[in-house]
C-alpha positions in Angstrom: 3.5 35.4 116.2 6.2 36.8 113.1 8.6 33.4 113.6 5.5 31.0 112.1 4.5 33.3 109.2 8.0 33.5 108.5 8.4 30.1 108.5 5.2 29.6 106.7 6.2 31.9 103.8 9.9 30.2 103.5 8.4 27.3 101.6 6.1 29.7 100.4 9.5 31.0 98.3 11.1 28.3 97.8 8.2 27.0 95.8 8.3 30.2 93.4 12.5 29.5 93.4 12.1 26.5 90.8 9.2 28.7 88.5 11.3 31.6 88.3 14.1 28.7 87.1 11.2 27.8 84.9 10.5 30.7 83.4 14.3 32.2 82.4 14.9 29.1 80.1 10.9 30.3 78.2 12.6 34.2 78.2 16.1 32.4 76.6 13.8 30.9 74.1 11.5 33.7 73.4 14.9 36.2 72.3 15.8 33.9 69.6 12.6 34.9 68.2 12.3 37.9 68.3 15.6 38.4 66.7 14.0 36.0 63.7 11.4 38.6 63.6 13.7 41.6 63.7 15.0 41.1 60.1 11.7 40.4 58.7 10.5 43.9 60.3 13.9 45.6 58.3 13.1 43.5 55.0 9.1 44.7 55.1 10.7 48.1 55.5 11.5 48.6 52.0 8.5 46.7 50.5 6.3 49.4 52.3 8.3 52.1 50.6 8.3 50.9 47.3 4.1 50.9 47.6 3.8 55.0 49.2 5.4 55.7 45.0 2.9 53.3 43.8 -0.4 55.1 45.5 1.4 58.5 44.7 1.8 57.7 41.3 -2.9 56.9 41.5 -3.8 59.3 42.8 -3.3 61.7 39.8 -4.8 58.9 37.4 -7.4 59.2 40.3 -7.8 63.3 39.9 -7.6 62.6 36.2 -10.4 60.5 36.2 -12.9 62.9 38.5 -13.2 65.2 35.2 -13.9 62.6 32.5 -17.0 61.7 35.0 -18.2 64.9 34.9 -18.1 64.8 31.5 -20.3 61.6 30.9 -22.4 62.9 33.1 -24.3 65.7 30.9 -23.5 63.3 28.3 -26.2 61.1 30.3 -28.3 63.2 30.6 -28.5 64.5 26.9 -29.7 60.8 26.3 -32.4 60.7 29.0 -34.4 63.3 26.7 -33.5 61.4 23.5 -35.1 58.1 25.5 -38.3 60.3 25.9 -38.0 61.5 22.1 -38.4 57.8 21.3 -41.4 56.7 23.2 -44.0 59.0 21.3 -41.9 57.7 18.2 -43.2 53.9 19.2 -46.5 55.0 20.4 -47.3 56.7 17.1 -45.9 53.7 15.1 -47.9 51.3 17.1 -51.0 52.4 15.7 -49.7 52.6 12.5 -49.0 48.7 12.5 -52.5 48.4 14.1 -53.8 50.0 10.7 -51.8 47.9 8.6 -52.9 44.5 10.3 -56.5 44.8 8.8 -54.9 45.4 5.3 -53.2 42.5 5.4 -56.3 40.2 6.1 -57.9 42.3 3.1 -54.8 41.5 0.8 -55.2 37.7 1.9 -58.3 36.7 0.7 -57.7 39.0 -2.7 -54.4 36.5 -2.7 -57.1 33.3 -2.7 -59.1 34.9 -5.0 -56.1 35.1 -7.9 -55.0 31.8 -7.2 -58.4 29.8 -8.7 -57.3 33.2 -11.1 -54.1 32.3 -12.1 -55.2 28.1 -12.5 -58.4 29.0 -14.6 -55.4 30.5 -16.5 -53.1 27.8 -17.3 -55.6 26.0 -19.2 -56.2 29.0 -21.6 -52.5 29.2 -21.9 -52.0 25.1 -23.0 -55.3 25.7 -24.8 -53.8 28.7 -26.9 -50.5 26.9 -27.1 -52.6 23.6 -28.5 -54.2 26.0 -30.8 -50.9 27.6 -32.5 -49.8 24.0 -33.1 -52.9 22.7 -34.6 -53.4 25.5 -36.7 -56.9 26.4 -38.1 -60.2 24.4 -37.7 -60.7 22.1 -40.6 -64.5 22.0 -40.3 -65.1 26.1 -39.7 -62.0 27.1 -41.2 -62.8 30.3 -38.9 -60.9 29.3 -35.6 -57.9 28.4 -34.1 -58.2 24.5 -33.8 -58.3 23.7 -30.0 -58.7 20.2 -30.0 -57.8 16.6 -32.0 -60.7 13.8 -32.8 -58.7 10.6 -31.3 -60.0 8.5 -34.2 -59.8 10.4 -37.5 -57.2 13.1 -35.9 -59.4 16.1 -37.2 -58.7 19.3 -36.1 -61.6 20.8 -34.4 -62.4 24.6 -32.7 -65.4 24.0 -30.6 -68.2 21.6 -29.5 -70.2 22.5 -32.5 -67.5 22.0 -34.8 -66.6 18.1 -33.3 -70.3 17.0 -33.5 -70.6 18.2 -37.3 -67.7 15.9 -37.6 -69.0 13.4 -36.1 -72.2 13.3 -38.1 -70.4 13.8 -41.5 -67.8 11.5 -41.4 -69.6 9.0 -39.1 -66.6 8.9 -36.8 -67.0 7.5 -33.4 -64.6 9.4 -31.1 -62.8 6.4 -30.3 -59.5 6.0 -30.6 -59.1 2.3 -32.7 -56.7 -0.1 -30.3 -55.8 -2.3 -33.5 -54.4 0.6 -35.4 -50.7 -1.1 -36.5 -48.3 1.7 -34.8 -44.5 1.4 -36.5 -41.6 -0.3 -34.2 -39.7 3.4 -34.5 -42.9 5.3 -33.3 -44.1 2.7 -29.7 -44.0 4.3 -27.2 -45.2 2.9 -23.4 -48.0 4.9 -23.8 -49.2 2.7 -26.7 -47.9 -0.5 -24.6 -50.3 0.9 -21.4 -52.9 1.0 -24.1 -52.4 -2.6 -25.5 -52.4 -4.2 -22.3 -55.5 -1.8 -21.4 -57.3 -3.3 -23.8 -56.3 -7.4 -23.8 -57.8 -6.4 -20.2 -61.1 -4.9 -21.6 -61.7 -8.3 -24.1 -60.7 -11.0 -21.2 -63.8 -9.3 -18.8 -66.1 -8.8 -21.6 -65.6 -12.3 -22.8 -65.7 -13.2 -19.1 -69.2 -11.1 -18.7 -70.9 -13.0 -21.4 -69.6 -16.2 -20.3 -71.1 -15.3 -16.8 -74.0 -14.1 -18.6 -75.0 -17.1 -20.7 -75.1 -19.6 -17.5 -77.4 -17.6 -15.8 -79.6 -16.1 -18.7 -78.9 -18.5 -21.3 -80.2 -22.2 -21.3 -78.7 -25.0 -23.1 -80.5 -26.6 -26.5 -79.0 -30.5 -25.1 -78.7 -32.2 -22.0 -81.5 -33.1 -19.5 -82.9 -33.2 -16.1 -83.1 -29.8 -13.7 -79.5 -29.5 -12.9 -76.6 -26.7 -13.0 -77.0 -27.4 -16.8 -80.5 -26.7 -17.7 -83.9 -26.9 -17.5 -85.8 -30.0 -17.6 -87.2 -31.5 -20.3 -90.8 -30.2 -19.7 -89.0 -27.0 -19.2 -88.0 -26.7 -22.4 -91.2 -27.7 -23.5 -92.9 -24.7 -22.5 -90.2 -22.9 -23.4 -90.4 -23.5 -26.9 -94.8 -23.6 -26.7 -94.1 -20.1 -25.3 -91.7 -18.8 -28.1 -94.4 -19.9 -31.0 -97.5 -19.9 -30.2 -97.5 -16.9 -27.5 -94.3 -14.8 -28.6 -93.1 -15.1 -24.9 -89.0 -15.0 -24.6 -89.3 -17.5 -21.6 -86.1 -17.5 -19.5 -84.7 -20.2 -17.1 -82.7 -18.9 -14.0 -79.4 -21.3 -12.9 -80.7 -24.1 -10.4 -80.9 -23.2 -7.3 -81.6 -19.2 -7.4 -85.0 -19.0 -5.6 -86.8 -17.7 -8.5 -86.1 -20.8 -9.6 -87.0 -22.4 -6.5 -90.5 -20.9 -7.0 -91.8 -21.3 -10.7 -94.0 -23.8 -10.5 -94.8 -22.1 -14.3 -96.0 -25.7 -16.7 -97.9 -26.3 -19.9 -100.8 -28.6 -19.8 -101.5 -30.5 -22.7 -105.3 -30.6 -23.6 -106.3 -34.3 -22.5 -109.0 -36.1 -24.7 -112.0 -34.3 -23.4 -110.2 -30.9 -24.2 -109.1 -32.9 -27.8 -112.4 -33.7 -28.8 -113.5 -30.4 -28.0 -111.0 -28.5 -29.9 -109.0 -27.3 -27.5 -105.4 -25.7 -27.3 -103.0 -26.6 -24.7 -102.5 -23.9 -22.5 -99.9 -22.5 -20.2 -100.4 -22.3 -16.1 -98.2 -18.8 -14.8 -96.7 -18.4 -11.8 -98.0 -14.9 -10.5 -96.4 -12.9 -8.5 -98.1 -9.7 -6.9 -96.0 -7.3 -5.1 -98.1 -5.3 -3.3 -97.0 -2.4 -0.4 -97.5 -5.0 2.0 -95.9 -8.7 0.8 -95.7 -10.9 -2.3 -98.7 -12.8 -3.0 -98.1 -15.8 -5.5 -101.3 -17.8 -7.3 -101.5 -20.4 -10.3 -103.7 -19.5 -13.2 -103.8 -20.4 -16.7 -102.9 -17.8 -19.4 -106.2 -16.8 -20.3 -107.2 -16.1 -17.3 -107.9 -12.1 -16.3 -105.5 -9.9 -14.9 -108.7 -8.3 -13.2 -109.6 -12.2 -12.1 -106.4 -13.0 -10.3 -106.1 -9.7 -8.4 -109.5 -10.2 -7.1 -108.5 -13.0 -4.6 -106.3 -10.0 -2.8 -109.2 -7.6 -3.1 -108.3 -7.2 1.0 -104.9 -5.8 0.3 -105.9 -3.2 -1.8 -107.4 0.3 -0.1 -110.5 0.4 -1.8 -111.0 -3.4 -1.0 -111.8 -3.3 -5.1 -108.1 -3.4 -7.5 -107.1 -0.4 -9.4 -105.1 -1.4 -12.4 -104.0 2.5 -13.1 -101.7 1.3 -10.1 -101.2 -2.4 -11.5 -97.4 -2.1 -12.8 -96.1 -5.3 -15.2 -92.0 -5.7 -14.0 -89.3 -5.7 -17.1 -86.9 -5.5 -14.8 -85.3 -2.2 -15.7 -89.0 -0.5 -16.0 -92.8 -1.0 -15.6 -95.0 -0.9 -17.9 -98.6 0.5 -17.3 -101.3 -2.4 -18.6 -104.8 -3.1 -19.0 -106.2 -5.8 -16.1 -109.1 -6.8 -18.6 -106.5 -8.5 -21.1 -105.7 -12.3 -20.2 -102.1 -13.1 -19.1 -101.1 -13.9 -23.0 -102.2 -10.9 -24.4 -100.4 -8.9 -21.5 -97.3 -10.8 -22.2 -96.9 -10.9 -25.6 -93.7 -9.8 -26.5 -92.8 -9.4 -23.7 -89.4 -11.0 -22.3 -90.1 -13.2 -18.8 -87.6 -14.5 -16.4 -89.2 -17.5 -14.9 -93.0 -16.1 -14.1 -94.9 -12.5 -14.2 -94.4 -10.0 -11.8 -96.9 -7.5 -11.1 -96.5 -4.7 -9.1 -99.1 -2.4 -7.4 -98.1 1.2 -6.2 
């Protein structure tokens, strides 16, 4: 039995031999590596020897730092109570700051009150400087002058003296824009004044031309166009001026008041001429009630109360009340007597197209 076992072990031993042969070159390769590491270790040894004295030098430094740290600890302990002392001081300062805030708020309205006072003092100072420059008042010779008249350049001290000088001398108090100014004294202000004066003249001329076109009527020409009233209207206008003392004015053609006007002059006919009756004006009469306007045509010999009877249903008491009736004169309402005729009521007045009565 042992022989077959030995035979079996022999191939195993033969297999191990090449493995050992393979390991030998590996060991031979490791030997030079170990030889290379030996000089490196030899080089590290002197470095370690050099680091040892450095570490020895650091030890006394660390020993020196320890007492310094021990000295700093009591200093830090001393600083802690100082911080604790500052905290109550800061707490004491906070209410003081709170007390100062309302004081500052109180000072702000005082400053605001002082500003208008300062603004009021500025014109006073300017007035004092002007008074020092102008000298004494030329009217009362008592107080210092403050004002200069633009027209006559007289120096006065107050409104009383200024009014007295206008009454005494007849001065208008307005600068004459046409006054001669020498070329040496001519300034930009004079140029601006001349320009404004020329503009005012131009505006006045334009306003007069517009007023003439709207109110005045030309003497010549005919027709009821824009050039003027018709022949009948001119006759009515002349009759009112001569016989009734009424200034009749016609508006331009196309105006609503002109279209509503049916006033005319009724000449005396044969029957009227035999009886000796004169021509009469038949007016278009307008009555303005709170509820609206009413128109009627009546001769100027009719009483106003008779004309108002036509609209008695519009009166609160169903009867005309003369105390509520006024004649419209454009810029004012004139009280009238309703028992008078239209000719008597309109005498000495100006009528634009036709008379207007306002009932309040």
